[in-house]
C-alpha positions as CSV (number, residue, x, y, z in Angstrom):
1,M,9.2,23.8,15.6
2,T,11.6,21.5,13.8
3,D,10.7,20.3,10.3
4,F,11.3,16.7,9.4
5,T,11.9,15.8,5.8
6,A,11.2,12.6,3.9
7,I,11.5,11.1,0.4
8,D,9.1,8.5,-0.9
9,L,10.6,6.0,-3.3
10,F,8.4,3.7,-5.4
11,A,5.6,6.1,-4.5
12,G,2.7,4.6,-6.4
13,G,-0.5,6.6,-6.0
14,G,0.8,8.2,-2.7
15,G,-0.6,6.1,0.1
16,L,2.7,6.1,1.9
17,T,3.0,9.9,1.4
18,V,-0.4,10.3,3.1
19,G,1.0,8.6,6.1
20,L,4.2,10.5,6.1
21,K,2.4,13.8,6.0
22,S,0.0,12.8,8.8
23,A,3.0,11.9,10.9
24,G,4.5,15.4,10.5
25,F,7.0,14.9,7.7
26,F,7.5,17.3,4.8
27,V,7.9,15.1,1.7
28,E,10.6,16.7,-0.4
29,A,10.4,14.4,-3.4
30,A,8.8,11.2,-4.7
31,V,9.7,8.8,-7.5
32,E,7.2,6.7,-9.5
33,V,7.5,5.3,-13.1
34,D,3.9,4.1,-13.8
35,S,1.9,6.8,-15.6
36,S,-1.5,6.2,-13.9
37,A,0.1,6.0,-10.4
38,Y,2.2,9.1,-11.1
39,E,-0.9,11.2,-12.2
40,T,-2.8,10.0,-9.1
41,Y,0.2,11.0,-6.9
42,V,0.5,14.5,-8.3
43,A,-3.2,15.1,-8.2
44,N,-3.2,14.5,-4.5
45,H,0.2,15.8,-3.5
46,P,0.9,19.0,-5.6
47,D,3.4,20.2,-3.0
48,V,5.8,17.3,-3.6
49,R,8.3,17.3,-6.4
50,A,7.3,14.1,-8.2
51,Y,9.7,12.4,-10.6
52,K,8.2,10.3,-13.3
53,Q,11.2,8.2,-13.8
54,D,12.6,4.7,-13.5
55,I,14.3,4.7,-10.2
56,R,17.4,3.3,-11.8
57,T,17.9,6.6,-13.6
58,V,17.5,8.7,-10.4
59,S,20.3,9.8,-8.1
60,G,20.4,11.2,-4.6
61,R,21.7,14.4,-6.0
62,D,18.6,14.6,-8.3
63,L,16.3,14.3,-5.3
64,L,18.1,17.1,-3.4
65,A,18.6,19.4,-6.3
66,H,15.4,21.4,-5.9
67,G,14.7,20.6,-2.2
68,Q,14.4,23.1,0.6
69,T,17.1,21.5,2.6
70,K,20.3,19.6,2.0
71,R,19.6,16.9,4.5
72,I,16.9,14.3,4.5
73,D,15.6,12.8,7.7
74,L,13.8,9.8,6.3
75,V,14.0,7.7,3.1
76,S,11.0,5.5,2.8
77,G,9.9,3.1,0.1
78,C,8.0,0.0,-0.8
79,P,10.0,-1.7,-3.6
80,P,7.9,-3.7,-6.0
81,C,7.1,-7.1,-4.4
82,Q,5.4,-9.1,-7.2
83,G,8.4,-11.4,-7.5
84,F,8.3,-12.3,-3.8
85,T,4.6,-12.6,-3.1
86,S,3.2,-16.1,-2.6
87,L,0.5,-15.4,-5.2
88,T,2.9,-15.1,-8.0
89,A,6.2,-16.7,-6.8
90,K,6.0,-19.8,-9.0
91,Y,5.5,-17.7,-12.1
92,K,7.8,-14.7,-11.5
93,K,10.9,-16.0,-9.8
94,N,13.1,-14.0,-12.1
95,D,11.0,-10.8,-12.2
96,P,13.5,-8.0,-13.0
97,R,11.7,-5.8,-10.5
98,N,13.2,-8.0,-7.7
99,A,16.5,-6.1,-8.1
100,L,15.0,-2.6,-7.5
101,I,15.6,-2.9,-3.8
102,N,19.3,-2.4,-4.7
103,D,18.4,1.0,-6.1
104,M,16.8,2.0,-2.8
105,L,20.0,0.9,-1.1
106,R,22.0,3.0,-3.5
107,I,20.0,6.1,-2.9
108,I,20.2,5.6,0.9
109,R,24.0,5.5,0.6
110,E,24.0,8.7,-1.5
111,L,21.7,10.6,0.8
112,R,22.6,9.1,4.2
113,P,19.3,10.0,5.8
114,R,18.9,9.8,9.6
115,A,16.4,7.0,9.2
116,V,15.1,4.4,6.7
117,M,11.7,2.8,6.4
118,M,11.1,-0.1,4.0
119,E,8.0,-2.2,3.6
120,N,7.5,-5.3,1.5
121,V,5.8,-8.7,1.5
122,P,6.8,-11.3,4.0
123,G,8.1,-13.5,1.1
124,L,11.1,-11.2,0.8
125,L,12.5,-13.0,3.9
126,K,12.4,-16.4,2.1
127,R,12.1,-16.1,-1.7
128,G,14.1,-12.9,-1.6
129,K,16.4,-13.8,1.3
130,R,19.6,-13.2,-0.6
131,R,18.6,-9.7,-1.7
132,F,17.2,-8.8,1.7
133,Q,20.2,-10.0,3.6
134,K,22.4,-7.9,1.3
135,F,20.2,-4.9,2.0
136,V,20.5,-5.3,5.7
137,R,24.3,-6.0,5.6
138,E,25.0,-3.0,3.5
139,L,22.9,-0.7,5.7
140,E,24.7,-2.0,8.8
141,A,28.0,-1.3,7.1
142,A,26.9,2.2,6.5
143,G,26.3,2.8,10.2
144,Y,22.5,2.0,10.5
145,I,21.0,-0.1,13.3
146,I,18.4,-2.4,11.8
147,R,15.1,-3.7,13.2
148,Y,12.7,-5.6,11.1
149,G,9.8,-8.0,11.5
150,I,6.4,-9.1,10.1
151,L,3.5,-6.8,11.2
152,Q,-0.2,-7.3,10.9
153,A,-1.9,-4.2,9.6
154,A,-5.1,-5.0,11.6
155,D,-3.0,-4.7,14.8
156,F,-2.6,-1.0,14.1
157,G,-6.2,0.1,13.3
158,V,-6.4,-0.9,9.7
159,P,-9.7,-2.7,8.9
160,Q,-7.9,-5.3,6.9
161,Y,-5.7,-8.4,7.5
162,R,-2.5,-7.6,5.7
163,R,0.9,-9.0,6.9
164,R,3.8,-7.0,5.8
165,L,7.6,-7.1,6.3
166,V,8.7,-3.8,7.8
167,L,12.3,-2.6,8.3
168,L,13.2,0.5,10.3
169,A,16.7,1.8,10.7
170,G,18.4,4.7,12.4
171,L,21.8,6.1,11.6
172,G,23.6,5.2,14.8
173,F,20.4,4.6,16.8
174,E,17.7,2.1,17.1
175,I,14.1,2.5,15.9
176,P,12.0,-0.3,17.5
177,L,9.0,-1.6,15.6
178,P,5.8,-0.1,17.0
179,T,3.7,-2.2,19.4
180,P,0.1,-3.2,18.5
181,T,-2.8,-0.9,19.5
182,H,-5.6,-3.3,18.5
183,S,-6.4,-7.0,18.8
184,R,-9.1,-9.3,17.5
185,N,-11.0,-9.4,20.8
186,G,-9.8,-6.2,22.4
187,G,-8.0,-7.9,25.3
188,D,-5.0,-6.6,27.4
189,G,-6.2,-3.0,27.1
190,L,-6.1,-3.0,23.3
191,R,-8.9,-1.8,21.1
192,K,-10.8,-4.2,19.0
193,Y,-10.0,-4.6,15.4
194,K,-11.6,-2.2,13.0
195,T,-14.1,-4.0,10.9
196,V,-15.5,-4.0,7.3
197,K,-18.7,-2.4,8.7
198,D,-16.6,0.3,10.4
199,A,-15.0,1.2,7.1
200,I,-17.7,0.8,4.5
201,G,-21.0,0.3,6.3
202,G,-23.7,2.6,5.1
203,M,-22.3,3.1,1.6
204,K,-24.9,3.8,-1.1
205,K,-25.5,1.5,-4.1
206,P,-22.5,1.8,-6.5
207,V,-22.5,2.6,-10.2
208,R,-21.5,-0.1,-12.7
209,Y,-18.4,0.6,-14.8
210,A,-20.1,-0.6,-18.0
211,D,-22.9,2.0,-17.4
212,L,-20.4,4.8,-17.2
213,R,-18.7,3.7,-20.3
214,A,-22.0,3.5,-22.2
215,K,-22.7,7.1,-21.2
216,K,-19.1,8.0,-22.1
217,V,-18.4,9.2,-18.6
218,S,-14.9,8.7,-17.3
219,P,-14.7,7.2,-13.8
220,K,-12.0,9.8,-13.0
221,N,-14.8,12.3,-13.0
222,T,-16.7,10.4,-10.3
223,D,-16.1,9.3,-6.7
224,W,-15.0,5.9,-7.9
225,H,-17.8,4.1,-6.0
226,I,-17.9,1.8,-9.0
227,V,-18.2,-2.0,-9.6
228,R,-17.6,-4.2,-12.5
229,T,-20.4,-5.9,-14.3
230,M,-20.6,-9.6,-13.3
231,T,-21.2,-12.4,-15.7
232,P,-24.4,-14.4,-15.1
233,E,-22.3,-17.3,-13.9
234,N,-20.6,-15.2,-11.3
235,E,-23.9,-13.6,-10.2
236,A,-25.2,-17.1,-9.5
237,R,-22.0,-17.9,-7.5
238,M,-22.3,-14.7,-5.6
239,R,-25.9,-15.5,-4.6
240,A,-24.8,-18.9,-3.4
241,A,-21.8,-17.7,-1.5
242,R,-22.1,-17.4,2.3
243,V,-20.1,-15.2,4.6
244,G,-17.2,-17.0,6.0
245,R,-17.4,-20.1,3.8
246,Q,-14.8,-21.3,1.3
247,W,-15.6,-21.5,-2.4
248,W,-16.0,-25.3,-2.4
249,K,-19.1,-24.8,-0.3
250,I,-20.7,-23.3,-3.5
251,P,-22.7,-26.1,-5.3
252,S,-20.5,-27.9,-7.8
253,K,-22.8,-27.1,-10.7
254,L,-22.1,-23.4,-10.2
255,R,-18.4,-23.7,-10.0
256,P,-16.0,-23.0,-13.0
257,N,-14.8,-26.3,-14.6
258,C,-11.4,-25.8,-13.2
259,H,-12.8,-25.8,-9.7
260,K,-14.9,-28.9,-10.0
261,G,-14.0,-32.3,-8.5
262,R,-13.4,-33.4,-4.9
263,E,-9.7,-33.4,-5.1
264,Y,-9.1,-29.9,-6.3
265,R,-8.8,-27.2,-3.7
266,G,-6.5,-24.4,-5.1
267,F,-6.6,-21.0,-3.4
268,G,-9.3,-21.0,-0.7
269,S,-9.7,-17.2,-0.7
270,V,-11.7,-16.8,-4.0
271,Y,-15.4,-16.6,-4.7
272,G,-16.1,-15.5,-1.1
273,R,-17.7,-12.7,0.9
274,M,-16.3,-10.4,3.5
275,R,-17.7,-10.3,7.1
276,W,-19.3,-7.2,8.4
277,A,-18.0,-7.9,11.9
278,D,-14.4,-8.7,11.0
279,A,-11.5,-7.0,9.2
280,S,-11.3,-7.6,5.4
281,P,-9.0,-9.9,3.7
282,T,-5.9,-8.4,2.0
283,I,-6.8,-5.9,-0.6
284,T,-5.0,-6.6,-3.9
285,G,-5.2,-5.3,-7.4
286,G,-8.0,-7.9,-8.1
287,C,-10.2,-6.3,-5.4
288,T,-13.2,-5.8,-7.6
289,T,-13.0,-9.2,-9.3
290,F,-15.0,-12.0,-7.5
291,S,-12.7,-14.8,-8.8
292,K,-9.5,-13.2,-7.5
293,G,-10.3,-13.1,-3.8
294,R,-12.8,-12.9,-1.0
295,F,-14.0,-9.6,-2.3
296,G,-17.8,-10.2,-2.3
297,H,-19.8,-7.6,-0.4
298,P,-21.0,-8.9,3.0
299,Q,-24.6,-8.4,2.1
300,A,-25.3,-7.1,-1.5
301,H,-24.9,-9.4,-4.4
302,R,-21.8,-7.7,-5.8
303,T,-18.1,-7.2,-5.1
304,I,-16.8,-4.3,-3.1
305,S,-16.4,-1.1,-5.2
306,V,-13.2,0.7,-6.1
307,R,-13.9,3.4,-3.5
308,E,-14.7,0.8,-0.8
309,A,-11.4,-1.0,-1.5
310,A,-9.6,2.4,-1.1
311,M,-11.4,2.9,2.3
312,L,-10.4,-0.5,3.5
313,Q,-6.8,0.6,2.6
314,T,-7.5,3.7,4.7
315,F,-7.1,6.2,1.9
316,P,-8.9,9.5,2.7
317,K,-12.5,9.4,1.4
318,N,-11.9,12.2,-1.0
319,Y,-8.7,10.8,-2.4
320,V,-8.5,11.2,-6.2
321,F,-7.7,8.3,-8.5
322,D,-6.6,10.1,-11.6
323,T,-7.2,7.4,-14.2
324,G,-10.0,6.3,-16.5
325,S,-9.1,2.6,-16.1
326,I,-10.6,0.5,-13.4
327,E,-7.7,-1.9,-13.7
328,D,-5.2,0.9,-13.0
329,A,-7.3,2.3,-10.1
330,C,-7.5,-1.2,-8.5
331,N,-3.7,-1.8,-8.9
332,I,-2.9,1.6,-7.4
333,I,-5.1,0.8,-4.4
334,G,-4.0,-2.8,-4.0
335,N,-0.3,-2.1,-4.3
336,A,-0.4,0.7,-1.6
337,L,0.8,0.5,2.0
338,P,-2.3,1.2,4.0
339,C,-2.2,5.0,4.9
340,M,-2.9,4.3,8.5
341,L,-0.1,1.8,8.9
342,A,2.3,4.2,7.0
343,E,1.4,6.9,9.5
344,V,2.1,4.6,12.5
345,L,5.5,3.6,11.1
346,A,6.4,7.2,10.2
347,R,5.4,8.5,13.7
348,Q,7.7,5.9,15.2
349,C,10.6,7.1,13.0
350,R,9.8,10.8,13.8
351,K,9.7,10.1,17.5
352,L,13.1,8.4,17.5
353,I,14.7,11.0,15.2
354,A,13.5,13.8,17.5
355,E,15.3,12.1,20.4
356,Q,18.7,12.3,18.7
357,P,21.1,15.2,18.9
358,N,20.5,17.8,16.2
359,P,17.4,15.9,14.9
360,G,16.0,18.4,12.4
361,A,17.4,19.6,9.1
362,P,17.5,23.5,9.1
363,R,15.0,25.0,6.7
364,T,16.6,27.3,4.1
365,K,13.4,28.6,2.5
366,S,9.7,28.8,3.4
367,I,7.7,25.8,2.2
368,K,4.5,27.8,2.0
369,G,3.0,28.1,-1.5
370,R,5.4,25.7,-3.1
371,K,4.3,24.5,-6.5
372,R,4.6,21.1,-8.0
373,A,7.5,20.6,-10.4
374,H,7.3,17.8,-13.0
375,R,10.2,15.9,-14.4
376,T,10.3,13.1,-17.0
């Protein structure tokens, strides 16, 4: 059987790598600069050579130096998107991370993989239009055929509404975007959307983060079914919140001062609850903070837990988040490409690569028993 190889750039905690492996790729190397995300990555993927480095200091030659082959089938990556997202655009128009997509382009040029998979926020098409167009133009000049578009994660079995820009490219061949397998009502032969209840229904009562700290227990030694302690004011707002309603339906006397008044509306998706019978809202790094999204539990007077957020992102239930910080754990989860969507995209790439002449890179060594190598 042919082995297919991949590299994961901007690897975060490894959600994309989960999808790559599930789709049948052997992940040769990964790059991640954030310490907590890196530790989480290597805790779950000890077979991958993980580089804890700024991607600007990594070359294609570095990534191949200790690999089992000299040819990579797929370069995949999710460049940091904070500068292009609608939630932060007005504050971070000049975010230096916006330019890191150029380093993904540089590494693709150096490695010339058979295929490329890139994911980002839809805002890259508008606020990052100049950078995205350069990325496409340079890939086309290098011989890649580009297909891109906005995909809805819920359309592919993820129990979450999450619109993402996806680009797939083949070196001399087309990789069409995958077609949806799910729909809201299950019409036209498609399955119904996965729901919050499908993902987290039946979970036991979570532990409070403050209680763990009082006992001097690190969350990294638990299953991360953990919630933050809510202020009395937010507890009152949570009890008043109704499933499916906007925050301005909460009585005015319970709202923060900045949310009072008839004229103010602001972001509608805060201080709200999820629906059992629907997919969740987009999971972000604020997923356990009531004021940062519609992250209230559908039934209990609490937010979703860290573990529940991970499950809505389709991480495996036993996935390790190797950090003692709830903020870091939430950011690792919220920044990830849902594992299930990553698998769908990777399978599409693998299928089209396999259809090309000489699709697989010959293996020079056995990959069994490979140990993790660290690099700083």
